[in-house]
C-alpha positions as CSV (number, residue, x, y, z in Angstrom):
1,M,-2.8,-14.7,172.4
2,L,-2.6,-13.2,175.3
3,A,-5.7,-12.2,174.9
4,A,-7.0,-15.7,174.6
5,I,-4.5,-16.9,176.9
6,N,-6.7,-14.9,180.3
7,R,-9.8,-15.7,178.8
8,Q,-10.6,-12.4,177.9
9,P,-12.4,-11.2,175.0
10,L,-11.7,-11.6,171.8
11,D,-12.1,-10.1,168.4
12,R,-11.1,-13.7,166.7
13,I,-10.2,-16.6,167.5
14,P,-5.7,-16.6,167.2
15,T,-4.3,-19.8,165.2
16,D,-0.9,-21.4,165.5
17,I,1.2,-23.9,163.9
18,W,3.7,-26.0,164.4
19,A,5.3,-28.6,161.8
20,T,8.4,-30.8,160.4
21,A,10.9,-28.7,158.3
22,E,9.5,-30.5,154.8
23,V,5.9,-28.7,156.3
24,W,7.2,-25.8,155.5
25,A,9.2,-26.8,152.4
26,K,6.1,-27.1,151.2
27,L,4.8,-24.2,152.2
28,R,8.0,-21.9,151.2
29,N,7.2,-23.8,147.4
30,Y,3.8,-23.2,147.1
31,F,3.6,-20.2,148.1
32,G,7.5,-18.6,146.7
33,E,10.3,-18.0,149.3
34,K,9.8,-14.3,149.5
35,T,5.9,-14.8,151.1
36,D,5.5,-14.4,155.0
37,I,3.7,-17.4,155.5
38,T,2.4,-16.5,158.7
39,T,1.4,-13.3,157.8
40,E,-0.5,-14.5,154.2
41,L,-2.8,-17.4,155.9
42,H,-3.1,-15.7,159.3
43,I,-0.8,-17.2,162.3
44,D,-0.4,-15.6,165.5
45,G,1.8,-18.0,166.6
46,F,4.4,-17.8,169.5
47,A,8.1,-16.2,169.6
48,A,10.6,-17.7,171.1
49,V,13.4,-17.3,173.3
50,G,17.6,-19.1,174.7
51,P,20.6,-19.1,175.7
52,E,22.9,-19.9,174.1
53,Y,25.1,-22.8,174.5
54,V,28.8,-22.5,175.5
55,G,29.4,-25.0,177.3
56,P,31.9,-28.0,177.0
57,A,32.4,-29.4,173.8
58,L,30.4,-31.5,172.7
59,P,32.1,-35.3,171.7
60,P,32.4,-36.2,168.0
61,V,29.7,-38.1,166.6
62,F,28.5,-40.0,162.9
63,K,27.4,-38.8,159.2
64,D,22.9,-38.2,160.3
65,E,23.9,-38.0,164.3
66,S,24.0,-35.7,166.8
67,V,24.0,-35.5,170.7
68,D,23.3,-32.5,173.5
69,F,24.3,-31.9,176.4
70,W,22.9,-33.8,178.4
71,G,24.7,-36.5,176.4
72,I,21.0,-37.8,174.8
73,R,22.4,-38.8,171.3
74,R,20.1,-39.4,168.0
75,K,20.5,-40.2,164.0
76,R,18.0,-39.3,161.0
77,V,16.3,-41.7,160.5
78,P,13.8,-41.4,156.9
79,H,10.9,-41.8,156.5
80,E,8.5,-41.9,153.4
81,G,8.6,-38.4,151.9
82,G,10.5,-37.3,155.3
83,A,13.4,-38.2,158.2
84,Y,13.1,-37.3,162.1
85,D,15.9,-37.4,164.7
86,E,14.9,-40.8,166.6
87,Q,17.0,-41.2,169.6
88,F,19.3,-44.0,170.2
89,F,21.3,-43.6,172.6
90,Y,20.1,-43.4,176.1
91,P,22.9,-42.0,179.3
92,L,22.0,-43.1,182.3
93,A,19.9,-46.4,180.7
94,N,22.5,-48.6,183.0
95,A,22.9,-46.9,186.1
96,Q,22.8,-49.0,189.0
97,T,23.1,-46.9,191.7
98,I,23.5,-43.2,193.2
99,D,27.2,-43.3,193.8
100,D,26.0,-44.3,189.5
101,L,23.9,-41.1,189.2
102,N,26.8,-38.5,191.3
103,D,29.0,-39.8,188.1
104,Y,27.1,-38.1,185.6
105,A,27.8,-34.7,183.9
106,W,25.1,-32.8,184.7
107,P,24.5,-29.6,182.8
108,S,25.0,-26.8,184.9
109,T,24.0,-23.0,184.3
110,E,28.1,-22.3,183.5
111,W,27.0,-23.4,180.4
112,F,25.2,-21.1,179.1
113,D,24.8,-17.0,177.4
114,Y,22.3,-15.6,178.8
115,S,22.8,-11.7,178.6
116,L,21.5,-11.0,175.2
117,M,18.7,-12.5,175.9
118,R,16.8,-9.4,177.1
119,A,17.1,-7.7,173.5
120,K,16.1,-10.7,171.6
121,A,13.0,-11.3,174.2
122,E,12.1,-7.4,173.3
123,E,12.5,-7.5,170.1
124,A,10.2,-10.6,169.9
125,G,7.3,-8.9,171.8
126,R,6.7,-6.1,169.6
127,T,4.7,-8.2,166.9
128,R,4.2,-11.8,169.0
129,A,3.8,-13.7,172.6
130,V,7.7,-14.8,173.7
131,Q,8.4,-18.0,175.2
132,C,10.0,-19.7,176.0
133,G,12.0,-22.4,178.3
134,Y,11.1,-26.1,179.0
135,M,10.4,-28.0,182.1
136,A,9.5,-31.7,181.7
137,P,10.9,-33.9,184.5
138,F,9.0,-36.9,183.2
139,Y,9.9,-36.6,180.0
140,F,14.1,-36.2,180.2
141,H,13.6,-39.2,182.4
142,N,12.8,-41.5,179.9
143,Q,15.5,-39.6,177.6
144,L,18.4,-39.9,179.7
145,R,17.5,-43.9,180.9
146,G,15.0,-44.8,178.2
147,L,10.9,-45.2,178.5
148,E,10.4,-49.3,180.0
149,Q,13.1,-48.6,182.2
150,S,12.0,-44.7,182.9
151,L,8.1,-46.7,183.8
152,V,9.9,-49.4,186.3
153,D,12.1,-47.4,187.8
154,P,9.7,-45.9,190.4
155,L,8.3,-49.0,191.6
156,V,12.0,-51.0,191.5
157,K,14.3,-48.3,192.9
158,P,12.0,-45.3,195.0
159,E,15.0,-43.4,196.4
160,F,17.1,-44.1,193.1
161,T,14.4,-42.2,190.8
162,H,13.8,-39.6,193.5
163,F,17.2,-38.0,193.6
164,L,17.8,-39.2,189.4
165,I,14.3,-36.9,189.1
166,G,15.5,-34.3,191.8
167,R,18.6,-34.0,189.7
168,I,17.2,-33.2,186.5
169,A,14.4,-30.6,188.1
170,D,17.5,-29.7,190.3
171,F,18.8,-28.4,186.4
172,F,15.3,-27.2,185.2
173,F,15.1,-24.5,188.1
174,K,17.7,-23.6,189.0
175,H,17.7,-22.9,184.5
176,H,14.7,-21.4,183.8
177,R,15.8,-18.2,186.7
178,R,18.5,-17.3,185.9
179,M,16.4,-16.9,181.9
180,F,13.8,-15.7,183.8
181,E,15.9,-13.5,185.5
182,A,17.1,-12.0,182.2
183,C,14.9,-11.5,180.9
184,Q,12.5,-10.2,183.1
185,G,9.3,-8.7,182.8
186,F,9.6,-9.5,178.7
187,I,8.4,-13.9,178.6
188,D,5.1,-14.4,178.7
189,V,4.9,-18.2,178.6
190,A,6.6,-20.5,179.2
191,Q,6.4,-24.3,179.4
192,V,6.3,-27.0,182.2
193,T,4.9,-30.3,180.6
194,D,5.6,-34.1,180.0
195,D,3.9,-36.9,178.2
196,L,2.0,-38.3,180.1
197,G,-0.9,-39.6,178.3
198,S,-1.1,-42.5,175.0
199,Q,-3.4,-43.5,172.4
200,T,-5.4,-45.2,174.8
201,G,-4.8,-44.2,178.7
202,P,-2.1,-42.8,181.1
203,L,1.7,-43.8,181.3
204,I,1.9,-44.0,184.8
205,S,-1.0,-44.5,188.1
206,L,-2.4,-40.7,189.3
207,D,-1.1,-42.3,192.5
208,L,3.2,-42.7,191.0
209,Y,2.5,-39.4,189.2
210,R,1.8,-37.5,192.4
211,E,4.5,-39.6,194.0
212,F,7.5,-38.7,192.1
213,Y,6.7,-35.7,188.9
214,A,3.5,-33.4,190.6
215,P,6.2,-31.9,192.7
216,H,8.4,-31.2,190.7
217,H,5.9,-29.4,188.3
218,K,4.7,-27.0,191.5
219,R,8.1,-26.1,191.5
220,F,8.4,-24.9,188.5
221,I,4.2,-23.8,187.3
222,D,5.6,-21.4,191.2
223,L,8.1,-20.1,189.2
224,C,6.9,-18.8,186.1
225,Y,4.3,-17.4,188.7
226,E,7.0,-15.8,190.6
227,F,7.7,-14.0,187.5
228,G,4.6,-13.4,186.1
229,I,4.9,-16.1,183.7
230,K,1.9,-17.8,182.0
231,V,2.6,-21.7,182.1
232,F,1.9,-24.2,178.8
233,H,1.2,-27.6,179.3
234,H,1.8,-30.0,177.0
235,D,0.6,-34.0,177.0
236,D,-0.2,-36.2,174.8
237,G,-3.0,-38.6,174.0
238,S,-5.3,-39.3,177.3
239,C,-4.1,-37.2,179.9
240,R,-7.3,-36.9,181.4
241,A,-7.1,-37.8,184.6
242,F,-4.1,-35.9,185.4
243,L,-5.8,-32.2,184.7
244,P,-7.2,-31.5,187.8
245,K,-3.9,-31.6,189.5
246,L,-2.4,-30.0,186.9
247,V,-5.5,-27.1,187.2
248,E,-5.0,-26.9,191.3
249,M,-1.2,-26.4,190.7
250,G,-1.6,-23.6,188.3
251,I,-0.9,-24.6,184.6
252,N,-3.2,-21.3,182.0
253,I,-2.9,-23.6,178.7
254,L,-3.0,-27.4,177.6
255,N,-2.5,-28.3,174.5
256,P,-3.3,-30.5,172.2
257,V,-6.5,-32.0,173.0
258,Q,-6.4,-34.7,171.3
259,W,-10.3,-35.5,171.3
260,T,-10.1,-38.8,169.6
261,C,-8.7,-40.3,173.0
262,P,-10.2,-41.7,176.1
263,G,-11.7,-38.7,178.4
264,M,-11.1,-35.9,176.5
265,D,-13.9,-35.5,174.7
266,M,-13.8,-31.1,174.0
267,A,-16.8,-30.1,174.8
268,E,-16.5,-31.5,179.1
269,L,-13.5,-30.3,179.4
270,K,-14.0,-26.7,178.4
271,A,-17.8,-26.9,181.4
272,E,-15.7,-28.0,183.2
273,F,-12.2,-26.6,182.6
274,G,-12.9,-23.5,180.4
275,K,-13.1,-21.2,183.0
276,R,-9.7,-21.8,183.8
277,I,-7.5,-22.8,181.0
278,C,-7.1,-21.3,178.1
279,F,-7.2,-25.0,175.0
280,H,-3.9,-24.9,171.8
281,G,-4.4,-27.2,169.3
282,A,-7.7,-29.8,169.0
283,V,-7.8,-29.8,165.5
284,E,-7.4,-33.6,164.8
285,N,-3.2,-34.4,163.0
286,Q,-3.9,-38.4,162.5
287,R,-6.5,-38.6,160.5
288,I,-8.3,-35.5,159.6
289,L,-5.5,-32.8,158.4
290,P,-3.5,-35.5,156.3
291,F,-6.2,-37.8,155.2
292,G,-9.4,-35.6,154.9
293,T,-10.9,-33.4,152.5
294,P,-10.0,-29.4,152.3
295,A,-14.4,-29.5,153.7
296,E,-12.8,-32.3,155.6
297,V,-11.0,-29.7,157.8
298,R,-13.0,-26.6,157.6
299,A,-15.6,-28.6,159.8
300,E,-13.0,-29.6,162.2
301,V,-11.9,-26.4,162.7
302,R,-15.8,-24.9,163.4
303,H,-16.0,-29.0,165.2
304,C,-13.3,-27.3,167.3
305,I,-14.4,-23.7,168.1
306,D,-16.9,-24.2,169.0
307,A,-16.0,-27.0,170.8
308,L,-13.5,-25.1,173.2
309,A,-14.1,-21.3,172.2
310,S,-17.9,-21.8,173.8
311,D,-17.9,-18.6,175.5
312,G,-16.1,-17.0,173.6
313,T,-12.7,-16.7,174.5
314,G,-9.6,-18.8,175.9
315,Y,-8.5,-21.1,172.5
316,I,-6.0,-21.0,170.0
317,L,-6.5,-22.6,167.4
318,A,-3.5,-25.2,166.1
319,P,-2.8,-28.7,165.2
320,C,-3.2,-31.5,167.4
321,H,0.6,-31.8,166.7
322,N,3.2,-31.5,164.0
323,L,1.8,-31.3,161.4
324,Q,3.9,-34.0,158.7
325,V,5.0,-34.0,155.0
326,N,1.9,-36.0,154.5
327,T,-0.4,-33.2,155.3
328,P,-1.6,-31.7,151.8
329,V,-0.4,-27.7,151.5
330,A,-4.7,-27.6,150.2
331,N,-6.3,-29.1,154.1
332,I,-2.7,-26.0,155.6
333,I,-4.5,-23.1,153.8
334,A,-8.4,-24.7,154.3
335,M,-7.3,-24.8,157.8
336,Y,-6.2,-21.3,158.2
337,D,-8.2,-20.2,156.3
338,E,-11.6,-21.3,158.0
339,A,-10.5,-19.8,161.2
340,W,-9.8,-16.7,160.2
341,Q,-12.7,-16.9,158.2
342,Y,-15.4,-18.5,161.3
343,G,-13.5,-17.8,163.8
344,K,-14.4,-14.1,164.2
345,M,-16.0,-12.7,167.0
346,S,-18.9,-10.2,165.7
């Protein structure tokens, strides 16, 4: 995994997995509870570490609901064969002024116990690359205000928006510095991430990104570099417009490479950015993995490896989002078996 991230020579293409709980249950049912599925499927993956929440008691919730320390509330909503925790309450949706923002109970680093992280990271790093942290100012702007309002904010309330995003980013920065200090030398990768793209194009303009969000991404990237940590950037959909700026600021890994979206051709991305970043994901997860045949899945794996590892490195194969419950186990097996067989560099 680390060799791919550093674009060093590989003996094989490493792999990762993102999947819903229902998919993991299907895999356990297929392989048996005692089987190590990641070993069975030759999945490398990341280990993850984080602090323990010890802050104020979270408010009570109704059945099938949850609330986090931001005050964001979600409800478990069933879908065919599974369920998702869908957000229904946005804590700052009604805020109108900077005074309203100051009245909000902003999270604090005092709400977390970082003391056990180092031992966990050191232990996890014996067998896996270790990932820690998630810094996403645009995404949390969406979650605190609601998607529509967060898209309108920069246009109609720029001073308010700068203050709001600054408060989000300040917490992220302090929180992650505490985590990185606690695990000094044992964190390999951290996420500086955001969903800036949709299925058809950017969600916001490049100018708005540069003014409101890019400075905070740069702060986070610089913080990671200070601790020798590689930067993982997740960005769904058509995020091509933002990539030159993101690569210039220092991202090291781009996920998920949703190549069916405009501007996301894999060969073009590899040619333009492949000498500076590693790609993660790419295996098509809206049509081929859920609805294709195992043979079509194998062809898709070869397609991704040929495009994103054309120089023999710089690619970690994975689905381009969570595997969903409608994905056949046979297709999951085909994906990782083809990666294991075709992805060998000898």
